[in-house]
C-alpha positions as CSV (number, residue, x, y, z in Angstrom):
1,V,0.0,0.0,0.0
2,E,2.8,2.4,0.8
3,R,4.5,1.8,-2.5
4,L,1.2,2.4,-4.3
5,D,0.7,5.7,-2.4
6,Y,4.2,6.7,-3.4
7,L,3.6,5.9,-7.1
8,V,0.3,7.8,-7.1
9,K,2.0,10.9,-5.5
10,Q,4.8,10.6,-8.1
11,G,2.3,10.3,-10.9
12,K,0.4,13.5,-9.7
13,A,3.7,15.3,-9.4
14,L,4.6,14.4,-13.0
15,E,1.1,15.5,-14.2
16,R,1.7,18.9,-12.5
17,R,5.1,19.2,-14.2
18,V,3.5,18.5,-17.6
19,L,0.8,21.0,-16.8
20,S,3.4,23.6,-15.9
21,T,5.4,23.0,-19.0
22,L,2.4,23.3,-21.2
23,S,1.3,26.5,-19.5
24,D,4.8,28.0,-19.7
25,E,5.6,27.0,-23.3
26,Y,2.2,27.5,-24.9
27,K,0.6,30.7,-23.5
28,D,-2.4,30.4,-25.8
29,A,-3.1,26.7,-25.0
30,T,-6.4,25.6,-23.6
31,I,-5.7,22.9,-21.0
32,F,-8.0,20.4,-19.4
33,Y,-6.7,18.5,-16.4
34,D,-8.0,15.2,-15.0
35,V,-10.9,14.7,-17.4
36,T,-13.3,11.8,-16.8
37,L,-15.4,10.5,-19.7
38,K,-17.9,7.8,-20.1
39,A,-16.1,5.1,-22.2
40,D,-19.1,2.9,-22.7
41,A,-22.4,1.9,-21.0
42,H,-20.6,0.5,-17.9
43,K,-17.2,2.2,-17.8
44,H,-15.5,5.6,-17.4
45,T,-12.0,6.5,-18.3
46,Q,-9.8,9.2,-16.8
47,I,-7.5,11.3,-19.0
48,D,-4.6,13.1,-17.3
49,L,-4.4,16.1,-19.5
50,I,-5.8,17.4,-22.8
51,A,-4.3,20.4,-24.4
52,I,-5.5,22.4,-27.4
53,I,-2.4,24.0,-28.9
54,D,-2.4,25.9,-32.2
55,R,-5.9,24.4,-33.0
56,R,-4.6,20.8,-32.5
57,I,-5.6,18.4,-29.8
58,Y,-3.0,16.6,-27.6
59,V,-3.9,13.9,-25.2
60,F,-1.4,13.1,-22.4
61,E,-1.0,10.0,-20.2
62,C,1.6,10.6,-17.5
63,K,3.4,7.7,-15.9
64,A,6.1,8.3,-13.3
65,Y,7.8,5.0,-14.1
66,N,11.5,5.1,-13.5
67,V,12.2,1.5,-14.7
68,R,12.9,-0.2,-18.0
69,L,9.8,-1.1,-20.0
70,I,9.8,-4.1,-22.3
71,G,7.3,-4.7,-25.0
72,S,5.9,-3.4,-28.3
73,W,3.9,-0.1,-28.5
74,G,0.9,-2.2,-29.8
75,D,0.9,-4.8,-27.0
76,K,-1.9,-4.6,-24.6
77,K,0.5,-5.3,-21.7
78,V,4.2,-4.6,-21.3
79,F,6.7,-5.6,-18.6
80,A,8.2,-3.2,-16.0
81,Q,11.7,-4.4,-15.1
82,Y,11.7,-4.3,-11.3
83,K,13.7,-6.9,-9.4
84,T,11.0,-9.2,-10.5
85,P,9.4,-8.0,-13.8
86,I,5.7,-7.2,-13.5
87,E,3.2,-7.0,-16.3
88,I,1.4,-3.7,-16.6
89,D,-1.1,-2.0,-19.0
90,N,0.7,-0.5,-21.9
91,P,0.4,3.3,-21.4
92,I,0.4,3.9,-25.2
93,M,-2.6,1.6,-25.7
94,Q,-4.2,3.0,-22.5
95,N,-4.0,6.5,-23.9
96,Q,-5.3,5.3,-27.3
97,Y,-8.3,4.0,-25.4
98,H,-8.7,7.5,-23.9
99,I,-8.6,9.0,-27.5
100,K,-11.1,6.5,-28.7
101,S,-13.5,7.5,-25.9
102,L,-12.8,11.2,-26.5
103,S,-13.5,10.8,-30.2
104,K,-16.9,9.3,-29.5
105,V,-17.8,12.3,-27.3
106,L,-16.4,14.9,-29.6
107,F,-17.4,13.2,-32.9
108,H,-13.9,13.5,-34.5
109,G,-11.8,10.7,-35.9
110,E,-9.0,9.3,-33.7
111,D,-6.5,10.6,-36.2
112,Q,-7.4,14.2,-35.0
113,Y,-5.7,13.6,-31.7
114,A,-2.0,13.3,-30.7
115,N,-1.2,10.5,-28.3
116,I,1.6,11.6,-25.9
117,V,2.8,9.4,-23.1
118,V,5.1,11.1,-20.6
119,F,7.4,9.0,-18.4
120,G,9.6,9.7,-15.5
121,D,13.1,11.0,-16.2
122,Y,14.8,7.6,-15.5
123,A,12.4,5.4,-17.5
124,T,13.9,3.5,-20.4
125,Y,11.9,2.1,-23.3
126,D,12.4,0.9,-26.8
127,Y,9.1,1.3,-28.7
128,Q,9.7,0.8,-32.4
129,Q,7.8,2.3,-35.3
130,M,5.0,3.9,-33.4
131,P,2.0,5.5,-35.3
132,K,2.8,9.0,-36.6
133,H,0.3,10.6,-34.1
134,T,2.1,9.0,-31.1
135,R,5.1,10.1,-29.0
136,V,6.7,8.8,-25.9
137,S,8.5,11.5,-24.0
138,K,10.2,12.5,-20.9
139,S,8.9,15.8,-19.4
140,R,12.1,17.6,-20.4
141,D,11.5,16.7,-24.1
142,L,7.9,17.6,-24.1
143,K,8.0,20.8,-26.2
144,K,10.2,19.1,-28.9
145,N,7.7,16.2,-29.2
146,I,4.7,18.4,-29.3
147,D,6.2,20.7,-31.9
148,N,7.2,17.7,-34.0
149,L,3.6,16.3,-33.9
150,K,2.2,19.5,-35.4
151,N,3.4,18.2,-38.8
152,Y,1.0,15.2,-38.5
153,L,-2.1,16.9,-37.1
154,T,-4.7,18.9,-39.0
155,Q,-5.8,22.2,-37.5
156,I,-9.4,22.2,-36.3
157,D,-11.6,25.0,-37.6
158,L,-12.6,27.7,-35.1
159,D,-16.3,26.8,-34.8
160,T,-15.5,23.2,-34.1
161,L,-12.8,24.2,-31.7
162,E,-15.3,26.2,-29.7
163,E,-17.7,23.3,-29.6
164,I,-14.9,21.0,-28.3
165,K,-14.0,23.5,-25.6
166,T,-17.6,23.7,-24.5
167,E,-18.1,19.9,-24.5
168,L,-14.9,19.4,-22.4
């Protein structure tokens, strides 16, 4: 229980760091923090952060892991290399599920959203050939990854953007 409490605190601290980076680097961004959506008839999903930057939507999953992760970006589960490896939900696929739920609520295709997973500074991973709308980042590299994704996302028209802001 103590370890879980520690990990939750670390995760919230990472979320706040990402929020601070977004606020500092993108003064005109609209940011939504800790968004809960209905995923289907029986389940809800919680999104750490959603940012609208330069009329593009970025969805963030923050994981304060500081271990080596082993697995493919498309695997449902990956392994965290603690003393004894443990199987965990793949954060990339977890965030893709968030995007799928978000696209149902906002009525836009999943390709309208950037999938950004932010890890702790000491995490290591080797995800090969991820989809073009997906980035895995450390918090210090966040701006570089967001700016790189702009090339792959279409800007949303202003009327639709206002609808999205109202809905969120």
